C-alpha positions, -999 to 999 in steps of 0.1 A, spaced: 0 0 0 29 23 8 42 20 -28 8 27 -43 4 58 -22 38 70 -33 31 64 -69 -3 82 -66 13 111 -48 41 115 -74 16 112 -102 -6 139 -87 25 162 -84 33 155 -120 -3 163 -130 -1 197 -111 32 205 -128 16 197 -162 -14 220 -154 9 249 -143 31 244 -174 0 244 -196 -14 276 -181 20 293 -184 25 285 -220 -13 289 -227 -17 257 -246 -51 240 -245 -35 206 -255 -13 207 -224 -36 220 -197 -68 203 -209 -55 173 -228 -24 162 -208 -38 172 -174 -71 154 -181 -53 124 -194 -31 123 -163 -61 125 -140 -77 96 -158 -45 77 -156 -45 82 -118 -81 71 -116 -75 39 -136 -44 31 -115 -65 34 -84 -91 12 -100 -64 -14 -105 -55 -12 -68 -91 -16 -58 -95 -46 -81 -64 -63 -68 -74 -57 -32 -109 -71 -36 -94 -101 -55 -71 -109 -27 -96 -104 1 -126 -121 -16 -108 -145 -38 -124 -132 -69 -128 -152 -101 -115 -147 -136 -146 -130 -148 -144 -101 -123 -107 -96 -132 -116 -94 -169 -145 -70 -162 -122 -47 -143 -98 -47 -171 -125 -40 -197 -138 -11 -175 -105 6 -174 -99 3 -212 -135 15 -218 -126 46 -198 -94 51 -219 -114 46 -251 -141 71 -240 -116 97 -230 -95 95 -262 -126 94 -284 -140 124 -266 -108 143 -270 -106 136 -307 -144 142 -313 -148 174 -294 -114 189 -301 -88 178 -326 -59 154 -332 -35 175 -312 -58 173 -282 -61 135 -285 -23 132 -287 -20 154 -256 -45 133 -238 -27 101 -248 6 115 -235 -12 124 -202 -25 88 -199 11 77 -196 16 97 -165 14 69 -139 35 46 -161 62 73 -163 61 77 -125 64 40 -119 94 39 -142 110 68 -123 105 50 -90 120 18 -102 150 36 -118 156 55 -86 156 24 -65 180 7 -89 202 37 -89 204 36 -51 212 -1 -51 239 4 -77 253 33 -57 254 13 -25 270 -17 -43 297 1 -63 303 35 -47 311 27 -11 
């Protein structure tokens, strides 16, 4: 749970940085698309956490796991379709980049941990 909180906290900070950056440069694709995509990314990551937690506690079956997976991808589909339908291709691309927010933060956490291990092992 501690790692999940850390990832959600880092992703929220990244989302706020994206919002501030978008407002400063006055780009709709950044402050609407990327910020909205990053919020949806955090929501879907939390949905993964809830699905895994209920699966462990209740011993859920295969069907509930697949339904949770399909719900998350339906949300991704609706968000990207809405961005491309109501705005333009640039907004859809900004939203798609925003959807990668949590994945980027997970990568940074893993790289940071590996860097610390490498530093402790070789730079004593």
